[in-house]
N, C-alpha and C positions, 0 to 999 in steps of 0.2 A: 504494500500500500504506500503510495507516494506521501512524503511528509507534507504537513499543512503548509500552505504558501506563506504564512505569517511567522513561521519559525525563524528565530534570530532577528526579527523585526520589532520596532517599538510597538507596544500595545496601542490599538486605536482608542481614540477618545469618544465618549458618548455621555449623554445625560438622560436618564429615564427615572420614573418614580420608584421609590422603595415601597415596602409593605404598609407604610403609614401614609403614603401619598406624597412624601417629600421628595424633591428632585435629588437624585444621587449622581454626582459627577464622577466619571471614571476616566483615568486613574484617580483613586480617592485622594483627598487632600485633608490636611489638618491645619487650620488657621492659614489657609491660602498656600500651603506648601505641600507638594506631593509627598505622600507617605513613602518612605524608603524602606520597604520590607517586601518579602515575597508575597505573591498573591496566587491563590488557587481559585480560579474563576470557572464555575461549572454551570453549563446550560442543561436544563432538564425539561422533558416534554410537558408534564402536567402536574400541578400541585395536587396532593391528596391521593394520587393513585399509588398502588402498592410499591412499584419499583422506585418511584421518585421519593416517596416517604422514607423508604429504607435508605436510599442514597443520602438524602438530606440529613437524616439522623446519624448516619455513619460519619458525615463531616462534623456534625455537632459534637459527637462523642470523641472524635479524633482530636479536636481542639483541647480536650481535657485529658485524654488518656494517652495520646501518642507523644513521646518525648520529642520527636523531631518537629512536630507541630508547635510545641511549646518553645523549644530551643530556637527555632528560626523566627518565631513570632509571626508566622504566616497569616495573612488575612484571607479568610474564606468568603466568597461572594457567590450567591446562587441567582440564576436568572431563568425565567420561563415566560411564555406568552400569556400567562394568566392575568386577569385584571387585578387591580390593587385590592379590592375587598376579599377576593379569594386568596391572594397571597397573605393577607393579614390573618385570615382564619387559619391558614396553613402554618404560619409562623407561631401563632399562639397555641394551636393544638399540639404542636410538636416541640414547643419550647426551644425554637431555633435561636441561637445566640449570635448570629452573624447576619449581615445585610442580605435580604432577599428582594430581588428587583422584578418589576412588572414591565415586560417588553411586548405589549400588545401589537405594536406596529413593526416589530422585528428590527428595530434600530440597531441594537447590539448584535443580533444574529447576523445582520448584513455586514456590519463592521468587522466581525470576526469570521466571516465566511462560514457560518454554521448553517448547513442545509437540512435536508430531510434524512431520516434514518428509517430502519425497519421497513425496507422496500417502499418507502414513501408514505407510510401510514401515519407517521408522526414526525415532529421536529427531532433532530438528532440529539442524543445525549453526548455532549462533548465537554471536556475539561481542558483548561489551559493552565500551565504554570508559568508565571511571570516573575522574573528576578527583581532584586531591589533597585535595579536601574531602569525598570520599566520595559525590559526586553522579554518577549515571549520565548521561552526556552524549549518547551515541548507541549504536545497536545495529545489527547486520547479521544477518539470517537468510538464509543461502544454503547449502542442504544439498548440492547437486550441485557448486557452484563453490567447492571448497576453496581455490583460488588467490586468491579475492577477499578473504580475511580479513586477511592481513597488510597488503595494500594499503589496506584500510579503516582499520585501526589507524593506519597512517602518516598518512593524511589527517586522522583525528580528533586525533592528537597534534599535528600542525601547527596545527590550529585552536585547540587548547587553549593551545599555546605562544604563539601570537600574540594570544590573547584577543579574536579578532575577532568571535566570535559564540557564543551558547549554543544556537543552533538546530542541528538535525541537519545533519551535513556531507553534501554531495551530490557525487558524482563519477559521470561517465557510466558507466564500467566497473562501479563498485560498484552504482549504481542498477540497472543491467541485471541484476546478480546477486542483487538483493534478493528477487526473486520466486522461489518454488520451483515456480511453474507450469511445466510442461514446454513446450518450444518448440511452435510452432503445429502442426507436422506430423511429429512423430517417429514412428518405427515402434514397435510394442509391444516388439519385440526390443531396440531401443535403450534404451527405458525400463527394461526388465527388467535389462539389463546394467548400467545406471546404478544401479539399486536394489541390485544384488548387489555390484558392484565399486566404482564411483565414489562412490556415495552414502555409503558408510561409509569 
């Protein structure tokens, strides 16, 4: 699978509302100064669905439980096309502790070249890791495998921390999840179930 075209490029800028309806400027700033820490920016298809809830909660828990998340002070940001009220319910019901943004017009999706996944049934589930200089260092697009994204961020943060390489980070489990192509011989019923339940 070809690398994402924005790898090793500055992260695009955009402004969209957060779950409280306040405009969120990306890259994030504090007192008018860009935040100089790594960012894990994840796009998910639909708030409240099984896969997206699991993914969002895994990021929430990683901020508390994973040493690499705490050590690097990574900022996690979630984005989906859901409207603000739905995002607010999602954040409150799952006790999410990081910004969750509403991109109904696909402003951020277009800026980051995030397209469709799951054979076009939903928006792609894609995660970007951005370094403390605002450069996109790697990305993962795996719509069905929502479990792969926190693992991918851990590997990417470890690579950033060690400064071992600016090349995309490769991991057997993550690489296997990079493709949204279905397994070689799934039944149509399994794909349909994935599209409705797991893919989002």
